[in-house]
C-alpha positions in Angstrom: 0.0 0.0 0.0 2.8 2.4 0.8 4.3 1.8 -2.7 1.2 3.1 -4.3 1.4 6.4 -2.5 5.1 6.8 -3.3 4.3 6.4 -7.0 1.4 8.9 -6.9 3.6 11.4 -4.9 6.3 11.4 -7.6 6.0 14.2 -10.0 5.1 12.9 -13.5 6.9 14.7 -16.3 4.5 14.8 -19.3 6.3 16.0 -22.4 4.9 19.1 -24.0 2.4 18.3 -26.7 2.7 19.8 -30.1 -0.1 21.6 -31.9 1.0 20.3 -35.3 2.6 16.9 -36.0 6.2 16.8 -35.2 7.4 15.5 -38.5 11.0 14.5 -38.6 13.1 16.6 -40.9 15.3 15.1 -43.6 18.3 16.9 -42.1 21.4 14.9 -41.5 20.4 12.0 -43.6 22.5 10.8 -46.6 19.7 12.3 -48.7 19.5 16.1 -49.3 18.3 18.3 -46.4 14.8 19.5 -47.1 14.1 23.2 -47.1 11.8 24.9 -44.7 9.4 25.4 -47.6 9.4 21.7 -48.3 8.9 21.0 -44.6 5.8 23.3 -44.6 4.4 21.4 -47.6 5.0 18.0 -45.9 3.4 19.3 -42.7 0.3 20.5 -44.6 0.0 17.2 -46.4 0.2 15.4 -43.0 -2.7 17.6 -41.8 -4.7 17.3 -45.1 -4.7 21.0 -45.6 -3.1 23.2 -48.2 0.1 25.0 -47.3 -1.7 28.3 -47.6 -4.3 27.2 -45.1 -1.6 25.9 -42.6 0.3 29.2 -43.0 -2.9 31.3 -42.6 -4.2 29.4 -39.6 -1.0 28.8 -37.5 2.0 30.8 -38.7 1.1 34.3 -39.9 -1.4 35.2 -37.2 1.3 34.9 -34.6 4.1 36.5 -36.6 2.4 39.2 -38.6 -0.1 40.3 -35.9 0.1 44.0 -36.8 -0.6 43.3 -40.5 -3.4 40.7 -39.9 -7.1 41.4 -40.7 -10.3 39.6 -41.5 -9.3 39.0 -45.1 -6.6 36.5 -44.0 -7.0 33.8 -46.7 -6.2 36.1 -49.5 -3.5 37.9 -47.5 -2.0 34.6 -46.4 -1.5 33.6 -50.0 0.3 36.8 -50.9 2.4 36.8 -47.7 3.3 33.1 -48.3 4.4 33.7 -51.9 6.3 36.9 -51.0 8.2 35.2 -48.1 8.9 31.9 -49.7 12.5 32.9 -50.6 13.0 35.1 -47.5 12.3 32.2 -45.1 15.2 30.3 -46.6 17.7 33.1 -46.3 19.5 34.2 -43.2 16.9 36.8 -42.3 14.9 38.0 -39.4 11.8 36.7 -41.1 13.4 33.2 -41.4 14.1 33.3 -37.7 10.5 34.2 -36.8 9.1 31.4 -39.1 11.4 28.7 -37.8 10.8 29.7 -34.2 7.1 29.6 -34.7 7.2 26.2 -36.5 9.4 24.8 -33.7 6.8 25.9 -31.2 4.0 24.3 -33.2 5.8 21.0 -33.9 8.1 20.6 -30.9 10.8 19.9 -33.4 14.1 21.7 -32.7 16.8 23.0 -35.1 14.5 23.8 -38.0 16.9 26.6 -38.7 19.0 23.9 -40.5 16.3 23.8 -43.2 17.3 27.4 -44.0 20.5 29.3 -44.6 20.4 30.8 -41.0 23.4 28.8 -39.8 25.4 30.5 -42.6 24.5 34.1 -41.4 27.7 36.2 -41.3 29.6 33.6 -43.4 27.9 33.8 -46.8 26.4 37.0 -48.1 22.6 36.9 -48.3 22.7 39.1 -51.4 21.6 37.1 -54.4 21.7 33.9 -52.4 18.2 32.3 -52.9 16.6 31.8 -56.3 13.3 33.4 -57.3 12.4 30.5 -59.4 11.9 26.8 -58.6 14.6 24.4 -59.9 14.8 20.6 -59.5 16.4 17.4 -60.6 13.9 15.2 -62.3 16.0 12.1 -61.5 16.1 13.0 -57.8 12.3 13.5 -57.9 11.8 10.0 -59.4 14.1 8.5 -56.8 12.5 10.4 -53.9 9.0 9.3 -55.0 10.2 5.7 -55.1 12.0 5.8 -51.8 9.8 8.1 -49.6 6.4 8.0 -51.5 6.7 11.8 -51.9 9.0 14.4 -53.4 10.4 17.5 -51.7 12.6 20.4 -52.6 16.0 20.2 -51.0 17.5 23.4 -49.6 20.5 23.2 -52.0 18.3 23.6 -55.1 17.2 27.0 -53.8 20.7 28.4 -54.0 21.5 30.4 -57.0 25.1 29.1 -57.3 23.8 25.5 -57.7 23.2 24.8 -61.4 23.7 21.0 -61.4 22.5 18.1 -59.3 25.5 17.1 -57.1 24.3 13.5 -57.2 23.5 13.0 -60.9 25.7 15.7 -62.3 22.9 17.0 -64.6 21.5 20.5 -65.0 18.6 21.3 -62.7 15.3 21.7 -64.5 13.2 24.9 -64.5 10.6 24.0 -67.1 8.0 21.2 -66.7 8.5 18.7 -69.5 4.7 18.1 -69.6 3.2 21.6 -69.7 6.3 23.5 -70.8 5.7 26.1 -68.0 7.8 27.1 -65.0 6.1 26.5 -61.6 7.1 30.1 -60.8 4.9 31.3 -63.7 1.9 29.5 -62.2 2.6 31.0 -58.7 2.5 34.6 -60.0 -0.9 34.0 -61.8 -2.7 33.0 -58.6 
């Protein structure tokens, strides 16, 4: 009987619960490190919502409080598009977004999905591409291995023109529709 009271008297440490799923990052694996943008896409897929809805509901209201109003879905889309490059760069916006996502997921070190660790070492000027580039062979291999594709951080860097694994030029134009994904982004 005394043992029961001793167990009850001990303080139970319940780990903090996350608001969003704590998806593991692809950082530190032999595969490419995913980018913060790719992590947000994977997180939205896990929650069965669009990335814009995830951003509008959980990220922007806590980061951009002074700019927020009742027209949030439309505003969220324009904010998400405008910061898609900024959140990868070593910027204050990137720090805010990674901190918020770490709070929501209870996953630490999301800054490694951005160029934040390189702040003060590499110039942020002309660092991140405006357009989306990818390696079609990597996409095929990712789909087969993981069941999904993601955009590694390295593909967002302007200085990277070829895939370091396949030694082929990164693609910018979809072979099916002959458009750039960036073109579609600006239309919406």
